[in-house]
Backbone as numpy.savetxt, mean C-alpha at the origin, in Angstrom:
# Nx Ny Nz CAx CAy CAz Cx Cy Cz
21.95 1.41 1.58 21.50 2.45 2.09 20.90 2.10 3.54
21.23 2.80 4.59 20.60 2.53 5.92 19.45 3.05 5.81
18.77 2.76 6.85 17.39 3.22 7.17 17.37 4.77 7.26
16.18 5.69 6.59 16.12 6.89 6.89 15.46 7.22 8.49
15.54 8.44 8.64 15.08 9.11 9.72 13.55 9.25 9.60
12.55 8.74 10.42 11.10 8.63 10.37 10.54 10.22 10.62
9.22 10.28 10.05 8.57 11.54 10.54 7.98 11.56 11.56
8.03 12.61 12.53 7.20 13.07 13.60 7.98 12.28 15.11
6.97 11.79 15.97 7.40 10.99 17.15 7.53 9.73 16.50
8.89 9.01 17.20 8.97 7.60 16.96 8.48 6.96 17.78
7.97 5.81 17.60 7.35 4.74 18.36 8.08 3.61 18.13
8.43 2.67 19.14 9.43 1.63 18.97 8.51 0.79 18.17
7.10 0.40 18.50 6.19 -0.26 17.98 4.79 0.51 17.54
5.02 1.06 16.41 3.84 1.81 15.76 2.37 0.90 16.15
1.59 1.61 15.95 0.18 1.30 15.73 -0.42 0.89 13.97
-0.74 -0.39 14.25 -1.35 -0.51 12.77 -2.44 -0.56 12.39
-2.83 0.27 11.45 -4.14 -0.06 10.73 -4.53 -0.85 9.95
-5.23 -1.86 9.85 -5.07 -2.70 8.71 -6.45 -2.31 7.37
-7.34 -1.91 7.91 -8.20 -1.49 6.99 -8.99 -2.51 6.65
-10.54 -2.34 5.84 -11.23 -3.39 5.57 -10.52 -4.45 4.42
-9.68 -3.86 3.26 -9.43 -4.59 2.40 -8.40 -5.93 2.89
-7.48 -5.36 3.57 -6.78 -6.49 4.23 -7.07 -7.66 5.07
-8.35 -7.28 5.49 -8.98 -8.43 6.18 -10.33 -8.90 5.16
-9.96 -8.68 3.89 -11.17 -9.30 3.07 -9.84 -9.79 1.53
-10.43 -9.15 0.56 -9.69 -9.49 -0.54 -8.32 -9.41 -0.60
-7.90 -8.47 0.19 -6.61 -8.42 0.21 -5.46 -9.12 1.26
-6.18 -10.06 1.73 -5.71 -11.13 2.92 -4.37 -11.75 2.68
-4.22 -11.65 1.42 -2.75 -12.16 0.93 -1.83 -11.14 1.50
-1.97 -9.55 1.00 -1.23 -8.75 1.52 -1.04 -8.58 2.85
-2.22 -8.91 3.80 -1.80 -8.87 5.22 -0.88 -9.65 5.66
-1.17 -11.08 5.29 -0.39 -12.18 5.56 1.27 -12.23 5.33
1.46 -11.69 4.15 2.56 -11.39 3.68 3.37 -10.09 4.38
2.48 -9.42 4.68 3.30 -8.04 5.17 3.66 -8.46 6.75
2.86 -9.40 7.70 3.44 -9.76 8.68 4.73 -10.96 8.55
4.64 -11.68 7.46 5.59 -12.58 7.19 7.11 -11.61 7.03
6.96 -10.73 6.28 8.04 -9.84 6.16 8.58 -9.05 7.22
7.76 -8.69 8.06 7.80 -7.96 8.98 8.38 -8.82 10.36
8.01 -9.74 10.18 8.76 -10.96 11.13 10.18 -11.30 10.65
10.53 -11.72 9.51 11.66 -11.55 9.12 12.80 -10.58 9.29
11.95 -9.14 9.51 13.09 -8.00 9.74 13.18 -7.79 11.01
12.47 -8.44 11.77 12.60 -8.31 13.23 11.81 -6.66 13.60
10.63 -6.67 12.50 9.54 -5.66 13.14 8.48 -5.66 13.50
8.14 -4.47 14.27 6.85 -4.93 14.99 5.73 -3.93 14.66
4.29 -4.33 14.63 3.53 -3.32 14.59 2.28 -3.97 15.51
1.60 -2.68 16.29 0.40 -3.09 17.42 -0.91 -2.79 16.71
-1.48 -4.00 16.35 -2.98 -3.74 15.47 -3.69 -2.83 16.18
-4.67 -2.10 15.67 -5.57 -1.44 16.41 -7.01 -2.28 16.54
-7.07 -2.34 17.82 -8.71 -3.18 18.13 -9.78 -2.22 17.99
-10.72 -3.07 17.26 -11.65 -2.46 17.05 -11.96 -1.41 16.25
-10.92 -1.23 15.08 -11.03 -0.17 13.96 -11.97 -0.31 13.12
-12.40 1.01 12.54 -13.71 1.01 11.38 -13.09 1.04 10.18
-13.93 0.76 9.18 -13.27 1.42 7.82 -13.06 3.20 7.57
-12.09 3.21 7.14 -11.32 4.61 6.40 -12.33 5.73 5.95
-13.49 4.78 4.95 -14.18 5.50 4.29 -13.74 5.60 2.99
-12.39 5.35 2.73 -11.86 5.34 1.40 -11.99 6.43 0.71
-12.45 6.68 -0.44 -12.45 7.84 -1.51 -13.93 8.20 -1.51
-15.10 7.29 -1.46 -16.18 7.75 -1.57 -17.08 8.47 -0.85
-16.80 8.34 0.63 -18.03 8.71 1.74 -17.63 10.60 1.46
-16.47 10.98 1.08 -16.57 12.35 1.12 -17.63 12.92 0.21
-17.96 12.52 -0.85 -19.28 12.81 -1.74 -20.46 12.83 -1.14
-20.67 12.17 -0.26 -22.02 12.22 0.84 -21.94 13.01 2.00
-20.52 13.07 2.53 -20.46 13.92 3.89 -19.04 14.18 4.27
-18.89 15.24 4.14 -17.14 15.39 4.50 -16.88 15.31 5.77
-17.67 15.71 6.96 -17.47 15.37 7.92 -17.74 14.24 8.48
-18.25 13.16 7.84 -18.37 11.43 8.01 -17.11 10.75 7.58
-16.38 11.59 6.38 -15.25 10.99 5.56 -14.27 11.38 6.51
-14.21 12.36 7.63 -13.08 13.09 8.45 -13.11 11.98 9.44
-14.67 11.81 10.31 -14.59 11.27 11.47 -14.33 9.66 11.43
-14.83 8.96 10.54 -14.30 7.60 10.19 -12.76 7.27 10.46
-11.85 7.88 9.46 -10.46 7.81 9.90 -10.04 8.45 11.10
-10.49 9.45 11.77 -10.33 10.07 12.77 -10.44 9.18 14.06
-11.35 8.63 14.05 -11.74 7.72 15.09 -10.59 6.53 15.37
-10.28 6.08 13.82 -8.72 4.95 13.89 -7.85 5.74 14.85
-7.44 6.97 14.11 -6.23 7.84 14.72 -6.56 8.04 16.30
-7.48 8.38 16.53 -7.91 8.46 18.16 -7.71 7.26 18.89
-8.37 5.82 18.59 -7.68 4.89 19.18 -6.22 4.44 19.12
-5.43 4.81 17.92 -3.97 4.56 18.19 -3.50 5.51 19.13
-4.07 6.90 19.25 -3.27 7.87 20.72 -3.67 6.94 21.69
-5.00 6.66 21.95 -5.41 5.99 23.14 -4.70 4.73 23.55
-4.09 4.14 22.76 -2.81 3.08 22.95 -1.29 3.57 23.04
-1.35 4.94 23.42 -0.27 5.69 23.40 0.73 5.67 22.37
0.05 5.55 20.85 1.06 5.13 20.09 1.02 6.73 18.95
2.07 6.98 18.62 2.25 8.21 17.55 2.43 7.83 16.15
2.61 6.87 15.67 2.60 6.78 14.65 1.59 5.74 14.13
1.20 5.66 13.05 0.03 4.70 12.53 0.44 4.42 11.00
0.46 2.98 10.79 1.08 2.65 9.99 -0.17 1.76 8.84
0.00 1.97 7.84 -1.16 1.58 6.99 -0.57 0.67 5.57
-1.34 -0.24 5.07 -0.83 -0.89 3.77 -1.37 -0.71 2.81
-2.62 0.39 2.63 -3.35 0.76 1.31 -3.03 2.09 1.38
-3.09 2.33 0.19 -2.83 3.97 -0.34 -4.00 4.32 0.02
-5.38 3.93 -0.33 -6.39 4.55 0.07 -6.57 4.93 1.59
-6.25 3.86 2.29 -6.18 4.44 3.96 -5.30 5.24 4.27
-4.28 5.35 3.76 -3.13 6.37 4.25 -3.80 7.44 3.77
-4.20 7.78 2.86 -4.90 8.98 2.14 -5.91 9.42 3.14
-6.92 8.60 3.49 -8.21 8.94 4.25 -7.72 9.22 5.82
-6.58 8.37 6.38 -6.16 8.92 7.67 -5.40 10.22 7.73
-4.39 10.05 6.62 -3.84 11.72 6.54 -4.59 12.95 6.38
-5.74 12.63 5.47 -6.67 13.81 5.27 -7.44 14.32 6.75
-7.74 13.07 7.29 -8.53 13.52 8.46 -7.69 14.31 9.45
-6.17 13.60 9.68 -5.49 14.44 10.27 -5.01 15.86 9.92
-5.17 16.37 8.75 -4.82 17.50 8.39 -6.23 18.33 8.80
-7.15 17.65 8.49 -8.36 18.40 8.57 -8.65 18.86 10.08
-8.25 17.95 11.29 -8.64 18.17 12.69 -7.46 19.34 13.18
-6.97 19.83 12.05 -6.27 20.93 12.81 -6.75 22.14 12.90
-7.95 22.51 12.02 -8.76 23.39 11.79 -9.59 23.37 13.02
-9.88 24.45 14.05 -10.49 24.52 14.95 -11.87 24.10 15.07
-12.55 24.76 14.04 -14.08 24.33 14.00 -14.55 22.69 13.52
-13.51 22.43 12.63 -13.58 21.23 12.32 -13.56 20.01 12.97
-12.48 20.53 14.03 -11.86 19.34 15.00 -13.17 19.33 16.15
-13.57 20.56 16.60 -15.08 20.46 17.54 -16.23 19.76 17.05
-16.33 19.85 15.59 -17.54 18.88 14.85 -17.38 17.58 15.37
-15.94 17.26 14.95 -15.73 15.86 14.58 -15.48 15.03 15.77
-14.76 15.92 16.70 -14.92 15.23 18.39 -15.98 15.30 18.98
-17.27 16.04 18.63 -18.50 15.97 19.14 -19.17 14.67 18.51
-18.86 14.20 17.33 -19.41 13.00 16.64 -19.04 12.02 17.45
-17.08 12.04 17.41 -16.76 11.01 17.87 -17.24 10.24 19.54
-17.43 11.55 20.44 -17.76 11.27 21.79 -19.18 10.60 21.48
-19.83 11.40 20.80 -21.44 10.80 20.98 -21.40 9.23 20.58
-20.30 8.83 19.66 -20.52 7.55 19.31 -19.50 6.55 20.27
-19.23 7.21 21.72 -18.41 6.45 22.65 -17.21 6.52 22.31
-16.32 6.96 21.35 -15.25 7.15 21.09 -14.13 8.21 21.39
-13.10 8.04 21.72 -12.45 9.13 22.30 -12.10 10.67 21.49
-11.69 11.64 21.68 -11.71 12.80 21.01 -10.34 12.51 20.33
-9.99 12.97 19.05 -8.87 13.29 18.66 -8.15 14.65 18.35
-6.96 14.95 18.43 -6.50 16.32 18.53 -5.31 16.38 17.18
-5.08 15.29 16.45 -4.12 15.40 15.36 -2.62 15.47 15.51
-2.48 14.98 16.70 -1.18 14.32 17.07 -0.56 13.18 16.70
-1.15 12.19 15.61 -0.47 11.20 15.01 0.15 11.30 13.74
1.07 10.92 13.42 1.38 10.73 12.10 1.24 9.52 11.66
1.01 9.44 10.06 0.64 8.39 9.30 1.35 7.74 8.19
1.78 6.68 8.05 2.85 6.03 7.47 2.59 5.19 6.59
2.61 4.72 5.26 2.54 3.36 4.20 3.66 2.72 5.05
3.13 1.38 4.91 4.12 0.33 5.27 5.13 -0.14 4.36
5.36 0.18 3.57 6.18 0.29 2.15 7.62 1.27 2.88
6.87 2.59 3.27 7.86 3.52 3.71 8.62 3.02 4.99
7.39 2.51 6.08 7.90 1.76 7.30 9.04 1.00 7.13
8.89 -0.09 6.04 9.84 -1.09 5.89 11.19 -0.63 5.35
10.94 0.48 4.65 12.20 1.11 3.86 13.10 1.80 5.27
12.83 2.26 5.91 12.98 3.23 6.97 13.42 2.52 7.89
12.91 1.79 8.67 13.12 1.00 9.77 14.13 -0.37 9.47
13.73 -0.89 8.44 14.70 -1.97 8.04 16.34 -1.65 7.53
15.78 -0.68 6.19 16.62 -0.30 5.55 17.74 -1.50 5.03
18.10 -1.09 3.61 18.47 -2.25 2.55 19.06 -3.17 3.09
20.10 -2.59 3.99 21.16 -3.91 4.04 20.37 -5.15 4.82
19.43 -4.46 5.78 18.88 -5.78 6.60 18.07 -6.51 5.72
17.70 -5.94 4.94 16.36 -6.67 3.66 17.43 -7.51 2.93
18.58 -7.35 2.37 19.50 -8.19 1.57 20.14 -9.46 2.45
20.12 -9.09 3.94 20.53 -10.26 4.56 19.52 -11.00 4.69
18.44 -10.77 4.62 17.15 -11.71 4.90 17.04 -12.60 3.79
17.35 -12.16 2.92 17.43 -12.98 1.32 17.63 -14.15 1.52
16.89 -15.27 1.21 17.44 -16.97 1.22 17.32 -17.40 -0.09
16.22 -16.53 -1.00 15.89 -17.00 -2.54 15.88 -15.99 -3.30
17.34 -15.40 -3.97 17.02 -14.18 -4.95 15.69 -14.45 -5.84
15.62 -12.96 -6.10 14.30 -13.01 -7.16 15.13 -13.12 -8.48
16.18 -13.86 -8.73 17.11 -13.64 -9.71 16.33 -13.99 -11.13
16.41 -13.13 -12.14 15.98 -13.61 -13.59 14.21 -12.92 -13.71
13.76 -12.19 -12.35 12.61 -11.80 -12.69 12.68 -10.11 -12.93
12.14 -9.72 -14.06 12.08 -8.23 -13.97 10.75 -8.01 -13.69
10.60 -6.74 -13.05 9.62 -6.33 -12.31 9.17 -5.16 -12.45
7.90 -4.47 -12.94 7.61 -3.00 -12.88 6.81 -2.61 -11.65
7.27 -1.67 -11.00 6.83 -1.31 -9.58 5.67 -0.53 -10.01
4.46 -0.61 -9.39 3.56 -0.01 -9.50 3.21 0.63 -7.96
3.43 2.17 -8.03 3.14 2.73 -6.75 1.46 3.29 -6.38
1.03 3.51 -7.73 -0.39 4.07 -7.49 -0.44 5.52 -7.25
-1.26 6.26 -7.34 -1.59 7.73 -7.42 -1.43 8.29 -6.08
-1.96 7.46 -5.14 -2.01 8.01 -4.00 -0.70 7.86 -2.87
-0.11 7.18 -3.23 0.97 6.96 -2.43 2.12 8.22 -2.41
1.91 9.23 -3.37 2.56 10.52 -3.18 1.71 11.57 -3.15
0.47 11.40 -3.35 -0.19 12.81 -3.77 -1.35 12.87 -2.54
-1.96 13.95 -2.26 -1.67 15.12 -2.34 -0.39 15.13 -1.09
0.88 15.95 -1.58 1.76 15.85 -0.73 1.30 16.58 0.65
0.26 17.61 0.54 -0.09 18.19 1.89 -0.50 17.03 2.92
-1.05 16.16 2.63 -1.61 14.89 3.44 -0.47 14.08 3.47
0.27 13.32 2.47 1.40 12.34 2.70 2.62 12.84 3.27
3.02 14.10 2.78 4.25 14.46 3.41 5.37 14.12 2.27
5.27 13.34 1.61 6.20 12.77 0.87 6.60 13.58 0.11
7.75 13.88 0.04 9.04 14.82 -0.71 9.23 16.44 0.09
8.11 16.29 1.29 8.36 17.49 2.07 8.72 17.10 3.74
8.62 16.05 3.92 9.20 15.63 5.42 10.37 14.58 5.33
11.27 14.99 5.98 12.64 14.15 6.08 12.30 12.63 5.97
12.89 11.81 5.13 12.98 10.41 5.05 12.08 9.92 4.14
11.14 10.70 3.61 10.12 10.32 2.63 10.66 10.05 1.41
9.78 9.52 0.62 10.26 8.96 -0.77 10.05 10.41 -1.58
10.80 10.18 -2.92 10.74 10.92 -3.88 9.00 11.22 -4.56
8.32 12.66 -4.39 7.38 12.60 -5.18 7.21 12.63 -6.34
7.98 12.57 -7.43 7.86 12.76 -8.46 8.42 11.39 -9.38
9.81 10.92 -8.62 10.25 9.76 -8.94 10.19 8.66 -7.71
9.20 8.38 -7.27 9.35 7.52 -5.98 10.46 6.20 -6.31
11.05 5.61 -5.29 12.06 4.56 -5.51 12.19 3.61 -4.28
11.38 3.92 -3.18 11.56 2.90 -2.27 11.38 1.39 -2.94
9.99 1.26 -3.53 9.86 0.20 -4.09 10.70 -0.67 -4.59
11.60 0.02 -5.55 12.19 -0.43 -6.47 13.66 -0.66 -5.93
14.03 0.06 -4.97 15.29 -0.16 -4.01 14.96 -1.68 -3.40
13.93 -1.56 -2.75 13.38 -3.06 -2.00 13.18 -4.43 -2.86
12.79 -4.19 -3.94 12.70 -5.33 -4.98 14.50 -5.45 -5.71
15.08 -4.74 -5.76 16.54 -4.84 -6.02 17.36 -5.49 -5.08
16.87 -5.03 -3.68 17.49 -5.51 -2.79 17.21 -7.38 -2.84
16.05 -7.41 -3.28 15.45 -9.06 -3.07 16.30 -9.80 -4.19
16.98 -9.03 -5.37 17.35 -9.77 -6.49 17.15 -9.35 -7.54
15.52 -9.00 -7.56 14.83 -8.87 -8.74 15.35 -7.51 -9.95
15.29 -7.71 -11.13 15.75 -6.47 -11.96 14.73 -5.70 -11.85
14.61 -4.39 -11.95 13.63 -3.39 -11.84 13.37 -2.51 -13.23
12.47 -2.59 -13.90 12.69 -1.80 -15.38 12.88 -0.36 -14.70
13.69 0.14 -15.67 14.27 1.53 -15.70 13.34 2.45 -15.90
12.55 2.41 -17.10 11.37 3.18 -17.61 10.12 2.79 -17.58
9.40 3.07 -16.55 7.92 2.57 -16.20 7.31 3.90 -16.37
6.37 4.27 -17.22 5.83 5.41 -17.14 4.45 5.33 -16.60
3.95 4.13 -16.11 2.61 4.08 -15.57 2.98 3.89 -13.89
3.99 4.05 -13.52 4.67 3.94 -12.10 3.70 4.49 -10.87
3.46 5.61 -11.49 2.50 6.80 -10.52 0.96 6.87 -10.89
0.67 6.06 -12.54 -0.67 6.90 -12.70 -2.02 6.40 -11.68
-3.14 6.78 -11.83 -4.48 6.31 -11.21 -4.52 4.63 -11.78
-5.33 3.69 -11.11 -5.33 2.37 -11.44 -6.89 2.31 -11.81
-7.65 3.59 -11.39 -9.30 3.61 -12.05 -10.06 2.96 -10.76
-9.68 2.72 -9.87 -10.39 2.12 -8.85 -11.56 3.06 -8.47
-11.18 4.31 -8.48 -12.34 5.29 -7.96 -13.77 5.22 -9.10
-13.43 4.73 -10.09 -14.42 4.84 -11.20 -15.01 3.38 -11.28
-14.66 2.42 -10.47 -15.08 1.31 -10.77 -16.38 1.17 -10.82
-17.16 1.78 -10.01 -18.81 1.82 -10.04 -19.08 2.53 -10.97
-18.34 4.04 -11.20 -19.32 5.02 -11.90 -19.25 5.12 -13.28
-17.69 4.52 -13.53 -17.42 4.33 -15.11 -16.59 3.23 -15.16
-16.98 1.97 -15.29 -16.39 1.04 -15.41 -15.59 1.12 -16.82
-15.69 1.60 -18.03 -15.00 1.42 -19.12 -13.60 2.33 -18.95
-13.82 3.48 -18.18 -12.54 4.46 -17.71 -11.59 3.25 -16.84
-12.11 2.74 -15.90 -11.65 1.81 -14.81 -10.86 0.96 -15.78
-11.49 0.19 -16.46 -11.04 -1.05 -17.23 -9.35 -0.52 -18.04
-9.92 0.74 -18.84 -8.71 1.12 -19.75 -7.68 1.74 -18.71
-7.86 2.31 -17.69 -6.49 2.49 -16.49 -5.84 1.35 -16.53
-6.26 0.35 -15.89 -5.78 -0.99 -15.74 -5.07 -1.80 -16.84
-5.39 -1.58 -17.65 -5.05 -1.68 -19.21 -3.57 -1.11 -19.26
-3.76 0.26 -19.18 -2.32 0.63 -19.42 -1.25 0.49 -18.33
-1.77 0.01 -17.34 -0.43 -0.17 -16.34 0.12 -1.56 -16.75
-0.63 -2.37 -17.33 -0.16 -3.72 -17.78 0.15 -3.17 -19.10
-0.04 -2.62 -20.19 0.54 -2.36 -21.59 1.59 -1.87 -21.07
1.97 -0.63 -20.16 3.32 -0.13 -20.17 4.18 -0.94 -19.70
3.91 -2.13 -18.40 4.90 -3.09 -18.15 5.16 -3.98 -19.31
4.34 -4.49 -20.43 4.67 -5.17 -21.37 6.05 -4.49 -22.19
5.35 -2.75 -22.38 6.40 -2.51 -23.25 7.87 -2.21 -22.46
7.64 -1.99 -21.10 8.87 -1.65 -20.55 10.09 -3.04 -20.17
9.28 -4.35 -20.75 9.99 -5.48 -20.88 9.66 -6.58 -19.40
8.72 -6.18 -18.59 8.40 -6.74 -17.23 7.88 -8.10 -17.40
8.22 -8.80 -16.27 7.57 -10.22 -16.45 6.31 -10.04 -15.47
6.24 -9.23 -14.43 5.22 -9.10 -13.72 5.08 -7.37 -13.06
3.66 -7.21 -12.36 3.90 -6.29 -11.93 3.69 -6.32 -10.33
4.24 -5.37 -9.65 4.23 -5.35 -7.86 3.64 -4.05 -7.56
2.55 -4.32 -6.67 1.87 -3.19 -6.20 2.08 -2.93 -4.72
1.53 -1.80 -4.13 1.73 -1.75 -2.83 0.45 -1.25 -2.24
-0.81 -1.60 -2.99 -2.25 -0.97 -2.47 -3.43 -2.10 -2.85
-4.21 -2.80 -2.02 -5.02 -3.72 -2.38 -6.21 -3.14 -3.47
-6.39 -1.69 -3.32 -7.41 -1.18 -4.47 -6.55 -1.43 -5.79
-5.38 -1.12 -6.05 -4.76 -1.01 -7.52 -4.76 -2.58 -7.80
-4.34 -3.67 -6.99 -4.27 -4.81 -6.81 -5.44 -5.68 -7.44
-6.74 -5.02 -6.79 -7.88 -5.66 -7.24 -8.62 -5.12 -8.10
-8.12 -3.91 -8.44 -8.87 -3.17 -9.39 -8.42 -3.67 -11.00
-7.09 -4.14 -10.98 -6.38 -4.61 -11.95 -6.86 -5.90 -12.35
-6.66 -6.89 -11.53 -7.20 -8.10 -11.53 -8.67 -8.30 -11.75
-9.28 -7.80 -11.21 -11.15 -8.11 -11.35 -11.49 -7.77 -12.94
-10.52 -7.05 -13.57 -10.92 -6.91 -14.90 -9.97 -7.45 -16.11
-9.34 -8.47 -15.38 -8.49 -9.17 -16.55 -9.18 -9.63 -17.87
-10.32 -10.23 -17.46 -11.20 -10.61 -18.73 -11.45 -10.01 -19.79
-12.01 -8.36 -19.49 -12.09 -7.37 -20.06 -10.86 -6.83 -20.72
-9.63 -6.91 -19.96 -8.69 -6.29 -20.80 -8.14 -7.35 -21.63
-8.57 -8.60 -21.55 -8.05 -9.55 -22.33 -8.65 -9.19 -23.76
-9.92 -9.37 -23.61 -11.07 -9.29 -24.85 -10.86 -7.77 -25.36
-10.63 -6.86 -24.72 -10.45 -5.47 -25.27 -9.26 -4.99 -25.86
-8.13 -5.59 -25.06 -6.67 -5.14 -25.13 -5.66 -6.18 -25.54
-6.22 -7.43 -25.85 -5.49 -8.40 -25.92 -4.37 -9.05 -24.89
-4.27 -10.50 -25.03 -3.64 -11.32 -24.22 -2.44 -10.92 -23.79
-1.69 -10.41 -24.80 -0.16 -10.03 -24.95 0.32 -9.21 -23.86
-0.79 -8.35 -22.98 -0.30 -7.22 -22.27 -0.39 -7.72 -20.93
-1.34 -8.93 -21.03 -1.68 -9.23 -19.34 -0.37 -9.58 -18.57
0.13 -9.40 -17.54 1.06 -9.95 -16.82 0.60 -10.20 -15.31
1.13 -11.04 -14.79 0.71 -11.47 -13.31 1.21 -9.94 -12.36
0.25 -10.09 -11.37 0.09 -8.91 -10.61 0.44 -9.36 -9.25
1.34 -8.99 -8.38 1.71 -9.56 -6.77 1.82 -8.51 -5.79
1.26 -8.53 -4.84 1.83 -7.45 -3.64 3.19 -7.54 -3.60
3.96 -6.57 -3.24 5.31 -6.26 -3.29 5.82 -7.43 -1.98
5.10 -7.43 -0.85 5.17 -8.17 0.12 5.08 -9.65 -0.06
4.33 -10.21 -1.06 4.51 -11.39 -1.40 5.71 -11.75 -2.03
6.18 -10.98 -3.08 7.59 -10.75 -3.39 8.55 -11.39 -2.55
8.47 -10.00 -1.56 9.51 -10.06 -0.52 9.59 -11.64 0.40
8.57 -11.86 0.55 8.57 -13.20 1.52 9.33 -14.38 0.29
8.54 -14.36 -0.82 8.94 -15.33 -1.63 10.77 -15.36 -1.31
10.89 -14.30 -1.56 12.63 -13.84 -1.52 13.42 -14.33 -0.32
12.61 -14.17 0.74 13.12 -14.65 2.01 12.83 -15.98 2.63
12.17 -16.77 1.60 12.53 -18.37 1.70 10.91 -18.74 1.77
9.85 -18.11 1.91 8.64 -18.74 2.07 8.12 -19.63 0.53
7.49 -20.18 0.76 6.89 -21.17 -0.88 5.97 -20.27 -1.28
5.66 -20.96 -2.42 4.70 -19.88 -3.48 3.33 -20.30 -2.82
2.89 -21.25 -1.81 1.90 -21.49 -1.15 1.78 -20.48 0.19
2.72 -20.37 0.98 3.14 -19.59 2.22 2.98 -18.27 1.89
3.59 -17.69 0.54 3.33 -16.48 0.37 2.08 -15.78 -0.42
1.13 -16.95 -0.41 -0.41 -16.95 -0.87 -0.57 -16.34 -2.27
0.57 -16.60 -3.23 0.59 -16.15 -4.54 -0.59 -16.72 -5.30
-0.89 -18.12 -4.88 -2.18 -18.81 -5.64 -3.38 -18.06 -5.30
-3.42 -16.86 -4.48 -4.49 -16.46 -4.01 -4.66 -15.05 -4.92
-4.09 -14.74 -5.99 -4.21 -13.68 -6.87 -4.93 -14.12 -8.08
-5.84 -13.27 -8.60 -6.47 -13.68 -9.80 -5.83 -14.10 -10.92
-4.79 -13.20 -10.92 -3.68 -13.20 -12.30 -2.51 -14.51 -11.88
-2.73 -14.93 -10.77 -1.86 -16.19 -10.69 -0.61 -16.42 -10.53
0.41 -15.35 -10.39 1.36 -15.40 -10.28 2.21 -16.52 -10.07
1.86 -17.57 -9.17 2.19 -18.64 -8.62 2.46 -19.55 -10.05
1.57 -19.52 -10.69 1.70 -20.42 -11.94 3.32 -20.18 -12.65
3.26 -18.73 -12.86 4.74 -17.81 -13.72 5.70 -18.18 -12.81
5.77 -18.12 -11.81 6.93 -18.31 -10.98 7.16 -19.74 -10.88
6.18 -20.70 -10.49 6.66 -22.09 -10.72 7.40 -22.30 -11.91
6.98 -22.07 -13.11 7.35 -21.85 -14.60 8.87 -21.62 -14.58
9.04 -20.58 -13.46 10.67 -20.08 -13.94 11.23 -20.75 -12.55
10.83 -21.77 -11.93 11.80 -22.56 -10.99 11.63 -22.24 -9.34
10.67 -21.32 -9.26 10.21 -21.10 -7.66 8.90 -22.02 -7.22
9.32 -22.38 -6.32 8.35 -23.59 -5.71 7.62 -23.00 -3.98
């Protein structure tokens, strides 16, 4: 399949919003995102002086702050003369897209812009579009270019693609399924196809593909959070997967942070290594396990992959 049409105005080089996670615990995701983009001859222009998007918690304290934080990042992107903003975190995409939707209401836009301008930031009019890096790679590169970039196919690996709940939801914000070129909201497949293009076998029946990781409950109800993470791994085991591929640092970190409790409460047999999809793509494109930062992950997919003959 060739690259699909993008949503809204197209920038040759869209703005890139890394978010807090990719500059912290998700650094392996950041590094391998760049490796994959370089290999596919794709470019993004990093937003300078970006701020935290507020994720999902801030709105419980202040609706306006939860809109103003991501709106500032969108305003910075527009000040760079960019119409597209690409982010690699589901939570960031959600926050940015939610703010984008909110400022189309005049009274909200007036309040938010007053806050932004009081803090020395440019006003924002809602004219940017927001896109997940998975969708960006799928659309801009296309599967043929991905296949051509593969130097070491992921042959012999069976992977469970985990999208998480915010990749496709809510459609009002994400546009998934309602905007040309976006993924299927009920049965997303972009990640599946990219993994297959890299030579991996993708499990056909994986019921946990779009369930919540429990990250939003990690502070308020840890038991629920652990149970959600265990469900993702248990379904991967049931489907016959060797490892789980993620597209979001919140999902990745939430599962990996609780591996000890998952082992103790649900059994060692359900545990699977968890890796960002860009780590696996980077590996398929010829990176070593070290270059693909697979030793950074708490679940240590590097040890599993080394045993399978990857070095």
